[in-house]
N, C-alpha and C positions, 0 to 999 in steps of 0.2 A: 191835269193828270189825266191822260187818256189811256185807252186799252193798250196792251202789249202789241208791239208790231209783230211779233212772232205768231205764227197760227198755232191756235189751241191744241190741234190734234199732233202737230210736231212736239210740242212741249211735253204732252202727255207721253209720247213714245219715248221721248228722251229720258223722262223720269221713270218710267217703268223699266226702261233698259237698265238704268243705273241701279234700281231696286234689285233686279235679278243678278245683280254683279256685287250686291251687299254695299252699294255705294249710296250713302243717305245724306251726306253733307253737300250743301249747295255749291261751296268752293270745289269739293272733289269732283262734283258732276260737271262743273265748268271746266275743269281739267281734263276730263273724259272727252268733252267735245272738241279738245285740242289734240288729244294725243291718240285716241282710240278710232281706228278706221270705222268700226262698226257703228259707233255714236256719229261719226262724219257723215256717214251715210243716211243714217236716220234723220239727222238735223239738216241734211242738204249743205254741209259745210258751214252753217250758220253758228255763231258762238254767243249764245245768250250769256249775259254776266250771272254771277251768283245772285245778285240782288234780284235780277228778273225772274231766275229759276225760284227764289224762296218766296217771292211776292204771288207768284202763280201756285205755290203748293199752299200757301196760307189760306187762300180761297175757299170758304167752306163747301161751295159747290165741287170744287176739284178735289178736295179732301175726300169727300163722300164717292165721287167717281172713281178716285184711285183705289178706294177698298172694294168698289164693286168689280172693277176691272181685275184686281187682284184675285178674288173669289172666282171669277169666270176663267181667268188664265188657269188657275190651279184645277178648276173642274175640266177645262180642256186637256190639261196633261194627264190627268187620272183616266179621263174617258179614251184617251190615245195610249194609255199604259205605258207612259213615259215616267211615270212616278208611282209609287205605292201608297195609296192614301192612308194605310195603317201604320207606316212608319213615320214617325217625327223625330226631325232633327232640331234640336234646340240651339246647342252651341257646342263647337269642338275645341274650345279653348282648354288647354292644359296648364295649370299652375302648379308651379312647384313649391311645395310645403315645406316649413323648416319647423318640424315638430319634436326638435331636440330638446331634450329637458334642461338644457343650459341657456337656451334662448329667452327664458323668462327673465324681466328685468324687476327686481325688487325695489321697493321705495328708497329712496336715499334720503 
């Protein structure tokens, strides 16, 4: 088993681009390489499999680099005033609650 035939820089760009689009699954990243024009340009039309993507991400060195790049990327966005560092968005998911008094199920 040798090193990946894909360039590490290209793989890193691909993963960071997917992360900025809130895509974290290896299979979904693979699908992006086939569907997204932005991703096709970054990967130069290479389409690594989800296994290759996941093997690349599991490497401890790559994991550390991803964290560092994310911090640098965020710092650059703040510096260029594209985002506000005081505002934090955690999640925008809205879940409908059924807090009706008749929804409780008693023991049978």
